[in-house]
LOGUBA-859214 format. One record per residue: residue number from 1; residue in one letter; x, y, z of N, C-alpha, C, O in turn. Coordinates in Angstrom, 1 decimal. Layout:
N
NUM|A|X|Y|Z|X|Y|Z|X|Y|Z|X|Y|Z
...
***
This chain:
131
1|M|-20.6|-7.9|12.7|-19.2|-7.9|13.1|-18.6|-6.5|13.0|-19.0|-5.7|12.1
2|K|-17.7|-6.2|13.9|-17.1|-4.8|13.9|-15.6|-5.0|14.2|-15.2|-5.9|14.8
3|V|-14.9|-4.0|13.7|-13.5|-3.9|13.9|-13.2|-3.2|15.2|-13.7|-2.2|15.6
4|V|-12.3|-3.9|16.0|-11.9|-3.3|17.3|-10.4|-3.3|17.4|-9.7|-4.0|16.7
5|T|-9.8|-2.4|18.3|-8.4|-2.2|18.4|-7.9|-2.3|19.8|-6.9|-1.6|20.1
6|D|-8.6|-3.0|20.7|-8.2|-2.9|22.1|-7.3|-4.1|22.5|-7.0|-5.0|21.7
7|E|-7.0|-4.2|23.8|-6.1|-5.2|24.3|-6.7|-6.6|24.3|-6.0|-7.6|24.3
8|R|-8.0|-6.7|24.1|-8.6|-8.0|24.0|-8.1|-8.8|22.8|-8.0|-10.0|22.8
9|V|-7.8|-8.0|21.7|-7.3|-8.6|20.5|-5.9|-9.3|20.8|-5.7|-10.4|20.4
10|A|-5.0|-8.6|21.4|-3.7|-9.2|21.8|-3.9|-10.4|22.6|-3.2|-11.4|22.4
11|R|-4.8|-10.3|23.6|-5.0|-11.5|24.5|-5.5|-12.7|23.7|-5.1|-13.8|23.9
12|F|-6.5|-12.4|22.8|-7.0|-13.5|21.9|-5.9|-14.1|21.1|-5.8|-15.4|21.1
13|V|-5.2|-13.3|20.4|-4.1|-13.9|19.5|-3.1|-14.6|20.3|-2.7|-15.7|19.9
14|G|-2.7|-14.1|21.5|-1.7|-14.8|22.3|-2.2|-16.1|22.8|-1.5|-17.1|22.8
15|E|-3.5|-16.2|23.2|-4.1|-17.4|23.7|-4.2|-18.4|22.6|-4.0|-19.6|22.8
16|K|-4.7|-18.0|21.4|-4.8|-18.9|20.3|-3.5|-19.5|19.8|-3.4|-20.7|19.4
17|L|-2.4|-18.7|19.9|-1.1|-19.2|19.4|-0.2|-19.7|20.6|0.9|-20.1|20.3
18|N|-0.7|-19.6|21.8|0.0|-20.1|23.0|1.3|-19.4|23.2|2.3|-20.1|23.5
19|F|1.3|-18.1|23.1|2.5|-17.3|23.5|2.1|-15.9|23.9|1.0|-15.5|23.6
20|G|2.9|-15.3|24.7|2.6|-13.9|25.1|2.9|-12.9|24.1|3.7|-13.1|23.2
21|V|2.1|-11.8|24.1|2.2|-10.7|23.2|2.7|-9.5|24.0|2.0|-9.1|24.9
22|F|3.9|-9.0|23.7|4.5|-8.0|24.6|4.6|-6.7|23.8|4.9|-6.7|22.6
23|P|4.4|-5.5|24.4|4.6|-4.2|23.8|6.0|-4.0|23.3|6.9|-4.6|23.8
24|P|6.2|-3.2|22.3|5.1|-2.3|21.7|4.4|-3.1|20.6|5.0|-3.8|19.8
25|W|3.1|-2.9|20.6|2.3|-3.5|19.5|1.0|-2.6|19.3|0.7|-1.8|20.2
26|T|0.4|-2.8|18.2|-0.9|-2.3|18.0|-1.7|-3.5|17.5|-1.1|-4.5|17.0
27|A|-3.0|-3.4|17.5|-3.9|-4.6|17.2|-5.1|-4.2|16.4|-5.6|-3.0|16.6
28|M|-5.6|-5.1|15.6|-6.9|-4.9|14.9|-7.6|-6.2|15.0|-7.0|-7.3|14.6
29|G|-8.8|-6.2|15.4|-9.5|-7.5|15.6|-11.0|-7.4|15.1|-11.5|-6.4|14.8
30|I|-11.6|-8.6|15.1|-13.0|-8.7|14.6|-13.8|-9.2|15.8|-13.5|-10.2|16.4
31|E|-14.8|-8.4|16.2|-15.7|-8.7|17.3|-17.1|-9.1|16.7|-17.6|-8.4|15.9
32|K|-17.6|-10.3|17.2|-18.9|-10.7|16.8|-19.6|-11.1|18.1|-19.2|-11.9|18.9
33|D|-20.8|-10.5|18.3|-21.6|-10.8|19.5|-20.8|-10.6|20.8|-21.0|-11.4|21.7
34|G|-20.0|-9.6|20.8|-19.2|-9.3|22.0|-18.0|-10.1|22.2|-17.3|-9.9|23.2
35|E|-17.7|-11.0|21.3|-16.5|-11.8|21.5|-15.5|-11.6|20.3|-15.9|-11.3|19.2
36|I|-14.2|-11.6|20.6|-13.2|-11.5|19.5|-13.1|-12.9|18.8|-13.0|-13.9|19.5
37|I|-13.2|-12.8|17.5|-13.1|-14.1|16.7|-11.9|-14.2|15.8|-11.5|-15.2|15.3
38|G|-11.3|-13.0|15.6|-10.1|-13.0|14.8|-9.3|-11.7|15.2|-9.8|-10.7|15.6
39|G|-8.0|-11.8|14.9|-7.1|-10.7|15.3|-5.8|-10.7|14.6|-5.3|-11.7|14.2
40|V|-5.3|-9.5|14.5|-4.0|-9.2|13.9|-3.2|-8.3|14.8|-3.7|-7.3|15.3
41|I|-2.0|-8.7|15.2|-1.1|-7.9|16.0|0.0|-7.4|15.1|0.6|-8.1|14.3
42|F|0.3|-6.1|15.2|1.4|-5.4|14.5|2.5|-5.1|15.4|2.3|-4.4|16.4
43|N|3.7|-5.6|15.2|4.8|-5.3|16.1|6.2|-5.4|15.3|6.2|-5.6|14.1
44|C|7.3|-5.3|16.0|8.6|-5.3|15.4|8.7|-4.3|14.3|8.9|-4.7|13.1
45|F|8.5|-3.1|14.6|8.5|-2.0|13.6|10.0|-1.7|13.2|10.7|-1.1|14.0
46|E|10.4|-2.1|12.0|11.8|-2.0|11.7|11.9|-1.4|10.2|11.4|-2.0|9.3
47|G|12.5|-0.3|10.1|12.8|0.3|8.8|11.5|0.4|8.0|10.6|1.2|8.3
48|N|11.5|-0.3|6.9|10.3|-0.3|6.0|9.4|-1.5|6.2|8.5|-1.7|5.4
49|D|9.6|-2.2|7.3|8.9|-3.5|7.5|8.3|-3.5|8.9|8.8|-2.9|9.9
50|L|7.2|-4.2|9.1|6.7|-4.6|10.4|6.2|-6.0|10.3|5.8|-6.5|9.3
51|Q|6.2|-6.6|11.5|5.7|-8.0|11.5|4.3|-8.1|11.9|3.8|-7.3|12.7
52|V|3.6|-9.1|11.4|2.2|-9.3|11.6|1.9|-10.7|12.1|2.5|-11.6|11.6
53|T|1.2|-10.8|13.2|0.8|-12.1|13.8|-0.7|-12.2|13.7|-1.5|-11.3|14.0
54|V|-1.2|-13.3|13.2|-2.6|-13.5|12.8|-3.1|-14.7|13.5|-2.5|-15.8|13.6
55|A|-4.4|-14.6|14.0|-5.1|-15.8|14.6|-6.6|-15.6|14.4|-7.1|-14.5|14.4
56|G|-7.3|-16.7|14.3|-8.7|-16.6|14.3|-9.3|-16.7|12.9|-8.8|-17.3|12.0
57|R|-10.5|-16.1|12.8|-11.3|-16.2|11.5|-12.1|-14.9|11.3|-12.0|-14.0|12.1
58|G|-12.8|-14.9|10.2|-13.6|-13.7|9.9|-13.0|-12.6|9.1|-13.5|-11.5|9.1
59|F|-11.9|-12.9|8.4|-11.1|-11.9|7.7|-11.7|-11.6|6.3|-11.2|-12.1|5.3
60|G|-12.8|-10.8|6.3|-13.4|-10.4|5.1|-12.7|-9.3|4.4|-11.8|-8.7|4.9
61|K|-13.3|-8.9|3.2|-12.7|-7.9|2.4|-12.5|-6.5|3.2|-11.5|-5.9|3.1
62|N|-13.6|-6.1|3.9|-13.5|-4.8|4.6|-12.4|-4.8|5.6|-11.7|-3.9|5.7
63|F|-12.3|-5.9|6.4|-11.2|-6.0|7.4|-9.9|-6.0|6.8|-9.0|-5.3|7.2
64|L|-9.7|-6.7|5.7|-8.4|-6.8|5.0|-8.1|-5.4|4.4|-6.9|-5.1|4.3
65|Q|-9.0|-4.7|3.9|-8.8|-3.3|3.4|-8.3|-2.4|4.6|-7.4|-1.6|4.4
66|N|-8.9|-2.6|5.8|-8.5|-1.8|6.9|-7.1|-2.1|7.3|-6.3|-1.2|7.7
67|V|-6.7|-3.4|7.3|-5.3|-3.8|7.6|-4.4|-3.1|6.6|-3.4|-2.5|7.1
68|G|-4.6|-3.2|5.3|-3.7|-2.6|4.3|-3.7|-1.1|4.5|-2.6|-0.6|4.4
69|D|-4.8|-0.5|4.7|-4.8|1.0|4.9|-4.0|1.4|6.1|-3.2|2.4|6.0
70|Y|-4.1|0.6|7.2|-3.3|1.0|8.4|-1.8|0.8|8.1|-1.1|1.7|8.4
71|V|-1.4|-0.3|7.6|0.0|-0.6|7.4|0.7|0.3|6.4|1.7|0.9|6.6
72|Y|0.0|0.3|5.2|0.7|1.0|4.1|0.4|2.5|3.9|1.3|3.3|3.6
73|N|-0.9|2.9|4.2|-1.2|4.3|4.1|-1.0|5.1|5.4|-0.4|6.2|5.3
74|Q|-1.5|4.6|6.5|-1.5|5.4|7.7|0.0|5.4|8.3|0.5|6.4|8.7
75|L|0.5|4.2|8.5|1.9|4.0|9.0|3.0|4.3|8.0|4.1|4.7|8.4
76|G|2.7|4.1|6.7|3.7|4.4|5.7|4.7|3.3|5.4|5.7|3.6|4.8
77|Y|4.5|2.0|5.9|5.4|1.0|5.7|5.3|0.5|4.2|4.2|0.6|3.6
78|G|6.3|-0.1|3.7|6.3|-0.7|2.4|6.1|-2.2|2.3|5.9|-2.7|1.2
79|R|6.2|-2.8|3.5|6.0|-4.3|3.5|5.6|-4.7|4.9|5.8|-4.0|5.9
80|M|5.0|-5.9|4.9|4.7|-6.6|6.2|5.2|-8.0|6.1|5.2|-8.6|5.0
81|T|5.7|-8.5|7.2|6.2|-9.9|7.2|5.4|-10.7|8.2|5.1|-10.3|9.3
82|I|5.1|-11.9|7.7|4.4|-12.9|8.5|5.3|-14.1|8.7|5.8|-14.6|7.8
83|K|5.4|-14.5|10.0|6.1|-15.8|10.3|5.1|-16.7|10.9|4.5|-16.4|11.9
84|T|4.9|-17.9|10.3|3.9|-18.8|10.8|4.2|-20.2|10.5|4.9|-20.6|9.6
85|E|3.6|-21.1|11.4|3.7|-22.5|11.2|2.4|-23.1|10.6|2.3|-24.3|10.3
86|Q|1.5|-22.2|10.4|0.1|-22.6|10.0|-0.1|-22.4|8.5|0.1|-21.3|8.0
87|E|-0.4|-23.5|7.8|-0.6|-23.4|6.3|-1.7|-22.5|6.0|-1.7|-21.8|4.9
88|S|-2.8|-22.4|6.8|-3.9|-21.6|6.5|-3.5|-20.1|6.5|-4.1|-19.3|5.8
89|V|-2.6|-19.7|7.4|-2.1|-18.3|7.4|-1.2|-18.0|6.2|-1.3|-16.9|5.6
90|V|-0.4|-19.0|5.8|0.3|-18.9|4.5|-0.6|-18.6|3.3|-0.4|-17.8|2.5
91|K|-1.7|-19.4|3.3|-2.6|-19.3|2.2|-3.3|-17.9|2.2|-3.5|-17.3|1.2
92|L|-3.7|-17.5|3.4|-4.3|-16.1|3.5|-3.3|-15.1|3.0|-3.7|-14.2|2.3
93|A|-2.1|-15.2|3.5|-1.1|-14.2|3.0|-0.9|-14.2|1.5|-0.7|-13.1|0.9
94|E|-0.9|-15.4|0.9|-0.7|-15.5|-0.5|-2.0|-14.9|-1.2|-1.8|-14.2|-2.3
95|R|-3.1|-15.1|-0.6|-4.4|-14.5|-1.2|-4.3|-12.9|-1.2|-4.9|-12.3|-2.0
96|L|-3.6|-12.4|-0.2|-3.4|-11.0|-0.1|-2.3|-10.4|-1.1|-2.2|-9.2|-1.3
97|G|-1.6|-11.3|-1.7|-0.5|-10.9|-2.6|0.9|-11.3|-2.1|1.8|-11.0|-2.8
98|G|1.0|-11.9|-1.0|2.3|-12.2|-0.4|3.0|-13.3|-1.1|2.4|-14.1|-1.8
99|K|4.3|-13.4|-0.9|5.2|-14.4|-1.4|6.0|-15.1|-0.3|6.4|-14.4|0.6
100|I|6.1|-16.4|-0.4|6.9|-17.2|0.6|8.4|-16.8|0.3|8.8|-16.9|-0.8
101|E|9.1|-16.3|1.3|10.4|-15.9|1.2|11.5|-16.8|1.8|12.7|-16.7|1.6
102|G|11.0|-17.8|2.6|11.9|-18.7|3.2|11.3|-19.4|4.4|10.1|-19.4|4.6
103|M|12.2|-20.1|5.1|11.7|-20.9|6.3|12.7|-20.7|7.4|14.0|-20.8|7.2
104|L|12.3|-20.5|8.6|13.1|-20.5|9.8|13.0|-21.9|10.5|11.9|-22.2|11.0
105|R|14.0|-22.6|10.5|14.0|-24.0|11.0|13.9|-23.9|12.5|14.6|-23.1|13.2
106|A|13.0|-24.7|13.1|12.8|-24.9|14.6|12.6|-23.5|15.2|13.2|-23.2|16.3
107|H|11.9|-22.6|14.6|11.7|-21.2|15.1|10.8|-21.2|16.4|11.1|-20.4|17.3
108|F|9.8|-22.0|16.4|8.8|-21.9|17.6|9.3|-22.8|18.7|10.0|-23.8|18.5
109|R|8.8|-22.5|19.9|9.3|-23.3|21.1|8.9|-24.8|21.0|9.6|-25.6|21.6
110|N|7.9|-25.1|20.3|7.5|-26.5|20.1|8.4|-27.2|19.1|8.2|-28.4|18.8
111|G|9.4|-26.5|18.5|10.3|-27.1|17.5|9.9|-27.0|16.1|10.6|-27.3|15.2
112|N|8.7|-26.5|15.9|8.2|-26.3|14.5|8.9|-25.2|13.8|9.3|-24.2|14.4
113|S|9.0|-25.3|12.5|9.6|-24.3|11.7|8.5|-23.3|11.3|7.3|-23.5|11.4
114|A|9.0|-22.1|10.8|8.1|-21.0|10.4|8.4|-20.6|9.0|9.5|-20.4|8.6
115|W|7.3|-20.5|8.2|7.4|-19.9|6.9|7.5|-18.4|7.1|6.9|-17.9|8.0
116|I|8.3|-17.8|6.2|8.4|-16.4|6.2|7.7|-15.9|4.9|8.0|-16.3|3.8
117|V|6.6|-15.1|5.1|5.9|-14.6|4.0|6.0|-13.0|4.0|5.6|-12.4|5.0
118|G|6.4|-12.4|2.9|6.4|-11.0|2.8|5.3|-10.5|1.9|5.1|-11.1|0.8
119|I|4.7|-9.4|2.2|3.7|-8.7|1.4|4.1|-7.3|1.2|4.1|-6.5|2.1
120|L|4.5|-6.9|0.0|4.9|-5.6|-0.4|3.6|-4.8|-0.7|2.6|-5.3|-1.1
121|K|3.7|-3.5|-0.5|2.6|-2.6|-0.7|2.0|-2.7|-2.1|0.8|-2.8|-2.2
122|E|2.8|-2.8|-3.1|2.4|-2.9|-4.4|1.7|-4.2|-4.8|1.1|-4.4|-5.8
123|E|1.9|-5.2|-3.9|1.3|-6.6|-4.1|0.0|-6.7|-3.4|-0.8|-7.6|-3.7
124|Y|-0.2|-5.9|-2.4|-1.4|-6.1|-1.5|-2.7|-6.0|-2.3|-3.0|-4.9|-2.8
125|R|-3.5|-7.0|-2.4|-4.7|-7.0|-3.2|-5.9|-6.3|-2.7|-6.9|-6.1|-3.4
126|F|-5.9|-5.9|-1.4|-7.1|-5.3|-0.8|-6.8|-3.9|-0.4|-7.4|-3.4|0.5
127|L|-5.8|-3.2|-1.0|-5.4|-1.9|-0.5|-6.4|-0.9|-1.0|-6.8|-0.8|-2.2
128|K|-6.9|0.0|-0.1|-7.7|1.1|-0.4|-6.9|2.1|-1.2|-5.7|2.2|-1.0
129|K|-7.6|2.7|-2.1|-6.9|3.8|-2.9|-6.8|5.0|-2.1|-7.7|5.4|-1.4
130|E|-5.5|5.6|-2.1|-5.3|6.9|-1.4|-6.0|8.0|-2.1|-6.0|8.0|-3.3
131|D|-6.6|8.9|-1.3|-7.3|10.1|-1.9|-6.3|11.1|-2.4|-6.7|12.2|-2.9
***
């Protein structure tokens, strides 16, 4: 498996979640045997926060370290926010150190609500140490 950062990741995430992904965004994904199996979209860059959209599988320690390094060390953000209707994404975010901060009622087009999960830099469990 290898980490990739091209438009295939955005297309994969959009197809998995059944919505369009529109710029500006950056992406980080997992490629296995030439296919994207998991991806993260970074967008809505606001102040000290950016939003993260997640779909797929294969999120091992190395990939999660790369995500944390990108958000907190390279970009310099202090938090990331995840909005999701999927309990598996909430569990992943909690595994990373995130905290459930609330619920957006009827947030998605299908009428489903979204959990809001925030992950602060000091809470992120897979953060690479800065040199």
